[in-house]
C-alpha positions in Angstrom: 30.3 -45.7 -62.9 27.9 -43.4 -64.7 25.3 -43.7 -62.0 27.8 -43.4 -59.1 27.8 -40.1 -57.2 31.1 -39.3 -55.5 31.2 -36.6 -52.9 34.1 -35.0 -51.0 33.5 -33.2 -47.8 36.3 -31.4 -46.0 36.3 -31.1 -42.2 33.6 -33.8 -42.3 34.0 -35.7 -39.0 32.5 -33.2 -36.6 30.0 -30.4 -36.3 28.4 -29.1 -39.5 30.6 -31.2 -41.7 29.6 -34.5 -40.0 25.9 -33.5 -40.2 26.3 -32.8 -44.0 28.0 -36.2 -44.5 25.2 -38.0 -42.7 22.6 -36.1 -44.8 24.4 -37.1 -48.0 24.6 -40.7 -46.9 20.9 -40.7 -46.0 20.1 -40.3 -49.7 23.1 -42.2 -51.1 22.6 -45.0 -53.6 24.3 -48.4 -53.4 27.2 -47.3 -55.7 27.6 -43.8 -54.2 30.8 -42.9 -52.3 31.6 -40.2 -49.7 35.2 -39.2 -49.2 35.6 -37.4 -45.9 38.6 -35.2 -45.1 39.7 -34.4 -41.5 42.7 -32.8 -40.0 44.6 -34.3 -37.0 42.0 -35.7 -34.6 42.2 -39.4 -35.5 40.1 -40.4 -32.4 37.3 -38.1 -33.4 37.4 -39.5 -37.0 37.3 -43.1 -35.7 34.4 -42.2 -33.5 32.5 -40.7 -36.3 33.1 -43.7 -38.5 32.0 -46.1 -35.7 28.8 -44.1 -35.3 27.6 -44.9 -38.8 25.6 -47.9 -39.8 27.3 -50.7 -41.6 25.7 -49.7 -44.9 26.9 -46.1 -44.6 30.3 -47.1 -43.3 30.9 -49.1 -46.5 30.4 -45.9 -48.6 32.8 -43.8 -46.6 36.6 -43.3 -47.1 38.4 -41.1 -44.7 41.1 -38.8 -46.1 43.3 -37.3 -43.3 45.1 -34.2 -44.5 46.1 -30.8 -43.2 44.1 -28.3 -45.2 45.7 -25.3 -43.7 48.6 -25.8 -46.2 48.8 -26.0 -49.9 51.0 -29.1 -49.7 48.4 -30.9 -47.5 45.6 -30.0 -49.9 47.7 -31.3 -52.9 48.5 -34.6 -51.1 44.8 -35.1 -50.4 43.7 -34.5 -54.0 46.4 -36.8 -55.3 45.2 -39.6 -53.0 41.6 -38.9 -54.1 42.5 -39.4 -57.7 43.9 -42.9 -56.9 40.6 -43.9 -55.3 38.1 -42.8 -57.9 37.9 -41.5 -61.4 35.5 -38.5 -60.9 33.8 -36.3 -58.4 30.3 -34.9 -58.4 29.9 -32.9 -55.2 32.5 -30.9 -53.4 31.7 -29.4 -50.0 34.4 -27.0 -48.7 33.6 -27.0 -45.0 37.0 -26.9 -43.2 37.3 -23.6 -41.2 39.1 -22.3 -38.2 38.7 -19.2 -36.0 40.4 -17.6 -33.0 39.1 -16.1 -29.7 42.0 -13.6 -29.6 41.1 -9.9 -30.1 42.5 -8.2 -33.2 44.9 -6.3 -30.9 46.3 -9.5 -29.6 46.2 -11.6 -32.8 49.6 -12.5 -34.2 50.0 -12.0 -38.0 50.8 -15.7 -38.4 47.5 -16.7 -36.9 45.6 -14.2 -39.2 47.5 -15.8 -42.1 46.6 -19.3 -41.1 42.9 -18.5 -40.7 42.8 -16.8 -44.1 44.7 -19.7 -45.7 42.5 -22.4 -44.2 39.1 -20.6 -44.7 39.7 -19.0 -48.1 42.9 -19.7 -50.0 43.1 -23.5 -49.7 39.4 -24.0 -50.5 39.8 -21.8 -53.6 42.8 -23.8 -54.8 41.1 -27.0 -53.9 38.4 -26.1 -56.4 41.0 -25.3 -59.0 42.8 -28.6 -58.4 39.5 -30.6 -58.8 37.6 -28.7 -61.5 38.8 -31.0 -64.3 38.0 -34.0 -62.1 34.4 -33.0 -61.5 31.6 -34.2 -63.7 29.5 -31.8 -65.8 26.4 -31.1 -63.6 28.6 -31.2 -60.5 28.1 -29.0 -57.5 30.5 -27.1 -55.3 29.3 -25.8 -51.9 31.3 -23.5 -49.7 30.3 -23.3 -46.0 30.5 -19.6 -45.3 29.2 -17.8 -42.2 26.7 -15.1 -41.3 29.8 -13.5 -39.7 30.8 -12.8 -43.2 27.5 -11.0 -43.9 27.3 -9.0 -40.7 30.2 -8.1 -38.5 30.2 -9.8 -35.1 32.1 -8.5 -32.1 34.7 -11.3 -32.2 37.1 -13.0 -34.6 37.8 -10.3 -37.2 39.9 -12.6 -39.5 37.2 -15.3 -39.4 34.5 -12.8 -40.5 36.7 -11.3 -43.2 37.7 -14.7 -44.6 34.1 -15.8 -44.7 33.0 -12.6 -46.4 35.6 -13.4 -49.1 34.3 -17.0 -49.3 30.9 -15.6 -50.2 32.4 -13.5 -53.0 34.5 -16.4 -54.1 31.4 -18.5 -54.6 29.9 -15.8 -56.8 33.1 -15.1 -58.7 33.7 -18.8 -59.5 30.5 -19.1 -61.4 32.1 -17.7 -64.5 35.3 -19.8 -64.0 33.4 -23.0 -63.7 30.8 -22.4 -66.4 32.9 -24.1 -69.1 33.0 -27.2 -66.9 29.2 -27.3 -66.3 29.8 -27.0 -62.5 27.5 -25.0 -60.2 28.9 -23.2 -57.2 27.1 -21.8 -54.2 27.6 -21.0 -50.5 25.5 -21.1 -47.3 26.0 -18.7 -44.4 25.1 -20.2 -41.0 24.6 -18.1 -38.0 25.0 -19.4 -34.4 24.8 -23.2 -34.7 25.2 -25.8 -31.9 28.7 -27.1 -32.6 31.7 -28.0 -30.4 33.0 -24.4 -30.9 30.1 -23.1 -28.7 30.2 -25.9 -26.1 31.9 -23.8 -23.5 29.9 -20.6 -23.9 28.7 -19.1 -20.7 25.0 -19.0 -19.9 25.2 -15.2 -20.1 26.8 -15.2 -23.5 24.3 -17.7 -24.8 21.3 -15.7 -23.5 22.7 -12.5 -25.0 23.0 -14.1 -28.4 19.6 -15.7 -28.2 18.1 -12.4 -27.4 19.3 -11.2 -30.8 17.8 -14.1 -32.7 14.1 -14.0 -33.6 13.8 -17.8 -32.9 15.6 -17.3 -29.6 17.9 -20.4 -30.0 21.0 -21.6 -31.8 20.4 -23.7 -34.9 21.1 -27.4 -35.2 23.7 -29.0 -37.4 20.9 -31.0 -38.9 19.1 -27.9 -40.0 22.2 -26.6 -41.7 22.9 -30.0 -43.3 19.3 -30.1 -44.7 19.9 -26.7 -46.4 23.3 -27.8 -47.7 21.9 -30.9 -49.3 19.1 -28.9 -50.9 21.5 -26.5 -52.4 23.8 -29.2 -53.6 20.9 -31.0 -55.2 19.2 -28.0 -56.9 20.2 -28.0 -60.5 19.3 -24.3 -61.0 21.1 -22.8 -58.0 24.3 -21.1 -59.1 26.2 -18.2 -57.5 23.8 -18.0 -54.5 24.7 -17.3 -50.9 22.0 -18.6 -48.7 21.6 -17.4 -45.0 20.5 -19.7 -42.2 20.5 -17.8 -38.9 17.1 -18.0 -37.3 16.4 -14.3 -37.8 19.6 -12.9 -36.2 19.4 -9.1 -35.5 15.9 -8.9 -36.9 14.5 -7.8 -33.5 
């Protein structure tokens, strides 16, 4: 077990989360295991699992759980503890947003976004800190929307800004456990969330990006893996946005 690396990725069956899982699996040893949480889309999860090679599929365990609630998070951590005796890497990727304007956003929706993006990930780290090995690594998937205000989804940007601060603040909390904690802040990335964007909207955004394109999930996953692996990165928030608003 000493040489076995165990990883947990939340929201790991689509988009950035799925790309991070694939990147971790690409370097995984024979004994390594990747535990992948997802919410409610069982068909999507089954499709992700089916897309993996036989070798990678053997290393994966799916953990369905609603991580918008504290109860769902606790149920998942309890199940995880029955499956393995330690965790090395934790990737907090689950996140939700809303296309409603702030004027039209119900308070309950604001609360759900903040709980899912910030509160539950924070308490997930608390639940698992004694389960993680010294030398372990926590990575929060933040957003450049938490670094620079966008014109849409106020609660999303606010929650991600708080996630960035959380990553820095947890350094002191996790120091006694020998666990590093960092965050990355992606800009506009080609994910299902952007699939229905109009051509006009896409062109308007690309005109604000120095590279004039959305990023790929693979590019974000490569950065995530580098941060997870780097033994001297701690308390960092790393942007990846193609030069957004640099023009």
